[in-house]
C-alpha positions, -999 to 999 in steps of 0.1 A, spaced: -644 467 -105 -644 481 -140 -653 518 -142 -677 510 -171 -700 491 -147 -688 456 -143 -674 436 -114 -650 408 -124 -635 379 -105 -599 370 -104 -597 334 -90 -570 324 -66 -548 312 -95 -549 347 -110 -573 337 -139 -599 364 -149 -632 347 -152 -649 354 -185 -684 361 -171 -687 392 -148 -700 388 -112 -722 418 -119 -728 438 -151 -747 471 -147 -730 489 -176 -764 497 -190 -772 518 -160 -738 536 -155 -726 569 -169 -688 562 -172 -659 584 -181 -634 608 -165 -645 607 -128 -678 590 -133 -686 553 -134 -688 523 -111 -667 537 -82 -674 517 -50 -680 481 -38 -684 467 -3 -695 433 9 -718 428 39 -698 413 68 -721 382 65 -718 381 27 -709 344 28 -743 337 44 -766 364 30 -750 373 -3 -755 411 3 -732 436 -13 -733 474 -21 -722 494 -50 -717 532 -57 -720 545 -93 -731 574 -113 -763 568 -132 -772 578 -167 -780 613 -155 -746 616 -138 -761 614 -103 -747 592 -75 -766 560 -66 -758 536 -38 -776 504 -42 -778 469 -26 -775 438 -47 -775 400 -38 -753 372 -50 -771 345 -70 -785 317 -49 -773 291 -74 -739 303 -87 -715 319 -62 -696 336 -91 -727 355 -103 -749 382 -88 -786 387 -94 -788 414 -122 -814 436 -105 -808 456 -73 -826 447 -41 -829 483 -30 -816 518 -38 -802 532 -6 -791 567 -17 -796 589 -47 -777 622 -48 -781 648 -75 -747 659 -88 -742 694 -101 -709 688 -120 -692 659 -137 -662 656 -113 -655 649 -76 -678 619 -70 -658 602 -42 -676 569 -44 -657 547 -20 -678 523 1 -664 506 32 -680 486 60 -664 499 91 -654 479 122 -687 490 137 -706 471 110 -720 503 94 -717 512 58 -695 543 52 -699 563 19 -673 588 7 -689 618 -12 -670 644 -31 -681 681 -31 -700 678 -64 -673 691 -86 -662 722 -105 -634 741 -87 -632 759 -54 -664 743 -42 -687 769 -58 -718 757 -39 -700 755 -5 -710 719 -2 -680 709 20 -693 730 49 -730 730 42 -752 711 66 -781 705 42 -763 684 15 -746 650 15 -719 663 -9 -684 668 5 -691 644 34 -684 610 48 -717 593 54 -725 564 78 -757 543 75 -770 512 91 -780 487 64 -792 461 89 -819 481 107 -839 502 83 -861 530 97 -897 531 87 -901 543 52 -864 541 43 -839 515 32 -815 521 61 -811 533 96 -791 561 112 -765 550 137 -766 565 171 -740 593 175 -737 602 138 -721 637 135 -722 641 173 -697 669 170 -714 687 142 -732 720 146 -770 718 146 -789 711 114 -766 686 97 -784 658 78 -785 626 99 -765 604 75 -734 626 79 -705 612 99 -679 638 90 -676 667 66 -653 692 49 -640 669 22 -632 677 -14 -629 643 -31 -620 615 -7 -602 590 -30 -599 566 -10 -605 559 27 -600 528 49 -599 516 85 -568 502 102 -578 466 109 -556 466 141 -568 499 157 -600 509 139 -586 543 131 -599 560 99 -575 571 72 -586 593 42 -567 604 11 -585 637 1 -576 650 -34 -566 687 -33 -574 716 -56 -542 726 -74 -515 730 -47 -516 703 -20 -527 667 -14 -537 656 21 -540 626 44 -567 629 71 -568 607 102 -594 601 129 -587 579 159 -612 552 167 -615 568 201 -628 601 187 -664 610 183 -680 616 149 -683 651 134 -648 658 123 -645 689 100 -616 684 76 -617 720 64 -626 720 28 -633 745 13 -619 769 39 -586 751 36 -567 731 10 -548 706 32 -532 728 59 -533 760 39 -559 788 35 -578 787 2 -577 820 -16 -609 839 -14 -624 818 14 -628 822 51 -597 808 69 -612 802 103 -595 771 116 -614 768 149 -628 733 152 -610 719 122 -594 685 120 -563 694 100 -544 667 79 -517 646 95 -497 648 63 -497 666 30 -475 670 0 -474 698 -27 -480 696 -64 -443 695 -72 -429 677 -103 -455 652 -115 -474 648 -82 -510 659 -86 -537 636 -71 -536 614 -40 -549 578 -39 -556 568 -3 -545 533 8 -542 512 40 -522 508 71 -502 476 64 -510 447 88 -498 418 67 -470 393 74 -451 393 41 -434 426 47 -428 432 85 -408 463 79 -440 480 67 -462 470 97 -479 501 111 -472 523 81 -500 539 61 -493 535 24 -508 558 -2 -500 568 -37 -501 597 -62 -521 588 -94 -501 611 -117 -465 603 -106 -470 566 -95 -451 573 -62 -461 553 -32 -454 570 1 -455 555 36 -466 574 67 -460 561 102 -494 554 118 -478 565 151 -474 600 136 -437 602 146 -423 609 111 -432 626 78 -441 605 48 -413 588 29 -413 577 -7 -410 539 -9 -417 533 -46 -411 554 -77 -429 548 -110 -457 526 -99 -480 537 -128 -514 554 -125 -525 538 -92 -562 543 -89 -569 521 -59 -554 499 -32 -568 466 -21 -564 445 11 -568 408 13 -579 386 42 -543 383 54 -537 421 54 -515 420 23 -518 450 0 -524 454 -37 -526 483 -62 -546 486 -94 -533 505 -124 -562 508 -149 -540 524 -176 -519 492 -179 -546 468 -168 -524 455 -140 -531 445 -104 -499 442 -84 -491 430 -49 -469 452 -27 -438 434 -16 -404 445 -1 -375 445 -25 -348 420 -16 
């Protein structure tokens, strides 16, 4: 993905195809934390050509839309959307979240930031009546009457009464990014902090929905100044790190399940956008994060291929790199 609104293809030889797979730059407000932010393919994409994108429109609002691949050229998508799944008015220009992931249950998960500004002025992280500051889960295969999607059974089962039905979990500031462990189905989230701490959140696949990750009562595992600090019922982070030196903004990654670097198997890898450090956290939870790479550039996203190998994207340098173990 290119933030300006294009999806490009790198073929298996590493060649960038000249024509984009999809170009919706005309519909995208791009810059700073806005733009084309999320892409997910339907599990049966090879047969049905369905895929989903998350972007900020020309008004700066969040749109989640479905597109289809061309029926004649596998390297091109049809230029017009099939359906608009979600539209969310955004009060400020930052904290859009935007990640899209099809979970192991086949549902589409949508990461939503709190709407922006600082200190969550609208209280969106904890509010039941907004989709901002939440992790959403929708069923794109079984639409309810009058809508473009269905609501999975058990959504926000642990939430207090009154939460919107699309909500799966809440209390997020700016989830950049989240993923599921392909071996266990566990959920891992990198949630960007305010100005003191970055956090990693984790939910076991055996847990029910409705986790409250604490924002904006808490910044990571710490009380946020001027806010209620009631921690009852919160799912606190499994790891955090402070804004020390040049660390300032987490980029969530994946639990490594590839074959090329066995020493990393079972470790959750994540990065800091400002410092370029990549840290590893044991998925077993038996040790604190350790720095495994210094100076990795401005890592904006991780990627995972079919074999479980991991990649990082550095938009500042225009580089996509594979993670390997040094000899």
